[in-house]
N, C-alpha and C positions, 0 to 999 in steps of 0.2 A: 369674777373665775368664767365668764359667759366667753371669755378667747377659750380658754383651758374644753370648756364642752364644747368647742366646735372642732378640737383633736380628735373628738374619736363618734365612733360611726355604727352599727352593729347588723352585723346579718347573721339574723334567724332561719334555718330552717327546719320544715316539717311536713307531716301526714296526719289528717285525722285527728290533730288535736285535743277538739273541743276543747275543755274548761280548764285544761292543760296549756294549749298555746295563750290563752287568755292572758290566764298567771305570769305567762314568761311574757310579754308585751307591756303586761300595769309595769314591769320591773325593770325595763330600758328607760322608763321617763328623763333618767340623764341624758342621753345619748340625744345626741344632737341631728342623726341621722337611723332610720329602722328600714331595712330593706328584710323585712317576708319571702319565703322561695318556697314555693308548694309544690309538692311531688304527686301529683294527682288527686289529692281529698274528692271524698262526695259529700264533706261535709258543709259547713260554713264558715271554713276558716280560711280561707283567700279573700270573703266579702269582707269576714270582720274585722279583718286585719286589716285589708283598705279604709275602710271605714273609723276606722280608731291612728289613723293617722300614717302609717307604718307600707312602705313603695312596696308592690307583691309583684313577685316576679312566679307567675307557673310555667312549670316546665314543661316543652313537650315530648311529653312521655312515647311519643315513636318512639327517639334515641332511649336505649338502656340508660336507667337511674342510681347513680351516686348517687352520696351524702359528697361526694372530693366533686361533683360536678355542681350539684345544689349550689357549698358553698363558695367553689368557681364565678357560677352565674352573679350571687349576691354580691362578691367581691368588686368585679365588674361594674356590675350596676354603681355601686356606691361610691367607684371614682370618678364613673360619667358626671353622675350628677352634686358629689360632696369631694371636687378633688382636693378641698381643704383637709379631708381630713386627713388627720395623719395615726392613728390606729383603729384598729376594727378588733368588737368585741364578736368570735364567734360565738352562736350559744341553738343548742339544739331546742325546738316546740314544746319538749317533755321539759324543762329546767327553768328554775324560776332564780333571774342572779340575785344575788342577797344584796341587803340594804347596806349599802357604804362600798360593795365592790371595785364598781365601776370608775368613782370617785379617786377614793386610793389606789390601786389598778392604777392610771392618770400618771398620777402623782408618781408612780416610785418609775414609769416607764422614764418617765419627762429626766428624770435624776438622773437614768442609769441608761445612755444612750448607745451601749453595749450589746443590749439586752433585746433580743429581733422577739422571742415570746414568752408570756407570764400567763400563768395561771394558780390559783389556788386550792384551798381548801373544798370539797366537791364533797356532799352528803346523800344520801338517800331519803327520798321524805317516808316512804313506812315503810324501812327495814325490817319488822316486825311482823308484819303480813305475809310473809313467805320465807321460805327458809332462801329460796336465788335474790331476792331482792334485797338479804343480809348479807349472802357474799357480794355482790356487787357494790353495797355499799364499806366491807372492806378491802374489795379489789381501790377505789376512789382514795382513801388510805396511802395515798403515798410518800415518800420525801419530800422533804423541804429544803431548798435552794437551789445552787446550779445542779441543772436535772438534765438528762440526756432527750426527753420526751415529756410532750404529754396526752390527752387528750385531746374531744372536739370542745369540750368548752376552754375558750381563753384569749387571751388579749394577745395582738401578734401588730405590729409595726408594718404600716405599707410600703414604706420605702425595704424591708427585710423580704414583704412576698415580692415587690417585683422582680426581688432581683433574682428571687428563687424561679420563678414563675406558677407560682401558688401551687396548689394542690394537683395530684396527677385524675383526672378525672375518672381511670379507668381503672382507677383502685374501689372493691366492691367494698373493702374496709382497711385499717391502720393506715391510714393518709396526713392522719397529723403526724406519727414516728415519722413515716417516713419525710414531712417534709421537715420536720425537727430536723433529722440528719445530716439533710442538703442545706438545711442552712446555719445548721454547727460546722460541714466543711466550709461555706462564706468567710465563718469568721464569727457568726452569730454565735450568743449562748440565751440557753432556755433558762426561765429560773422558776418556782413555783413558793408563794409567801405563805407564811402558815395564817393562812389569814381566811373566814369564812368565803367565800365563790358563789358555788352558786349551789340550789335542793334539785336531783336529781330523782325521775320518778318512771324507774323501770319498768310497774309494772309484771312483772315477770310470777307469776301463779302456778305454773306447770313447771312438770320436769322436763319437758318435749323443747317447752321454751330453752330455756339454759342451755340445754343440748346442741342447740341450733346457733344457736351464742356460741359454745364454744366451737364448733363447725366452723364457725365463723371464726373467732378467734387462728384457730391452726392455719386457714386461710390466708388470712392477715401475715402469721410470719412465716408462711412459706413464699410466698411474693415478695416480704421485706426481702428477706435472706437469697433471694432469686436478683433482685435488686442491686443491694449493695454488701450483700454476706461478705463480698471480697477485702470493702474496704478497710481501715482499721481497727475500729468498732466492730466489724466481724457482726455486725449488727443479725440479729436474733438470728445466728447461725446455733447458740449456743441451745435456744428455744425451742428450735429444731429436732434434733439430736436430744433433747430428752422427751419430746413425744413420738420421736421412733424408737426410743428405745423400750419405753413403758408401753408403748401405745402397740407398737406392729412386733419388734423383733422378741423382746419377752414375749407377747403372745403364742407369740410362733413358734419360741424355743419350748415353752409349757405344754404346748401341744404335741408335738413332735416325741416332748419326754413322759408324757400322756399315754400314745399311742405304743410308745416303745415298752415301757414300765410297768404296762397293766397292770395290778389300780395300783403301784409304788410310783409311779409317777405323778400323780395325785396331788401329791409332797409339792412342787416343782411350785405348784400353785401358792403356796403361804408368803412369794417371794411381796407378793400382791398387802395381805395384810402385816406384812413384817415392815414396807417401808409406808404402811400407814399409820404402824408403830411411831417408827424415824419422823415422818410429818406433824404426829402429836406433837412427840419432846422437842422439835425445835420451834414449834408456833410460838405464839403467845397467849397471854389471856387464860380466862377457866378453861378447865380441862376441857369439860362437854363443846366451848367450842373450840378449844386445841385438836378436838378430834373430829368434832363436823368439817370443821374446814380440812383437816388430811382427808379426810373418805371421799370428799370434791375433788378434792386440787390434784388425787390417785385416781380418781371415777373418770377429769375431764382429758385426761390425755388421749381416750379415746376419742369421743366428739372430734379431737382437736386433731388428731390420728386423721382423720376422715378429713376434714379441712383442706391439710396438708396432700394429702393423695388427690383430692380435686383438683388443687392447682397443676399438677405434677400430667397430671391426666390430660388435662386442658391446653395445658404447653405440651404438651406430645402433640395432640389433634390437630394444634393450631384454633381453638377455641374462647368465646369471647368468656370467660368467669360472668354467672350469673347470680345475682344478689341476692343474700343469705341475708332472708327476716326471721328475726325470731318473734316478733308482735306486730 
């Protein structure tokens, strides 16, 4: 197994993760090389990582930070110090890789040379501690098999990454799906296994965190559509249109009807509870779960719209988008 072990390295990114980073690094004992990229931690994250065998990169924070930039910095260092590494596991410092994932994923990729990216089942560590953690846990539950995209926790083939130039440094969110678009265009496949991959710790306890996270998602969708929306996949075009419909155009129409036909025009706003009812019927699981999910699905269109408008304004004004952080 030693020859196989030498084929995989890991890149961990984080800031002020504390105990979560320790759990993360301890779960990577199978990897031959561990790179930790720190983005301005004020705790002892960088020192602790170095003391426990990781190669540490401390980013220059005078340059605007993005997770994409951190992942690229880690990947470049990995290629420099371990050029024999054929696969890289990307992981965030708030995640713990599941036992057996690295070995199984590596074996799968070796036997499937056409696959450039492989992910698995990601679960939330404390889904019952808040409604927002629960929503994250549902979000991670994607389809398996041949998929269009992955999240930030995935194992990638180094030759595939090098062929497409890795991540886009400037993207403040959504850099992984955008990378997958370019990888698939280059002939690589993206795959998801029905195997436990990692445990994530979102630590989202407040509505404001959920709201900011959805603003970031809206920004990522708008930028993704801007970059690849004209391609064959119409990347993020449908998501953007849905957000504009429910988060911008319908509110403006309902407001206009309300002002013109007051008070009867208030009935126009009933389209939102009706949409929640429609989504409740479409969702799966217990009724209370379906209804709760439907409520947040509809409510989420508003912060998503804000994120898309932010992106559009920045494009028009020629400004660089600023990082949107929720924790």
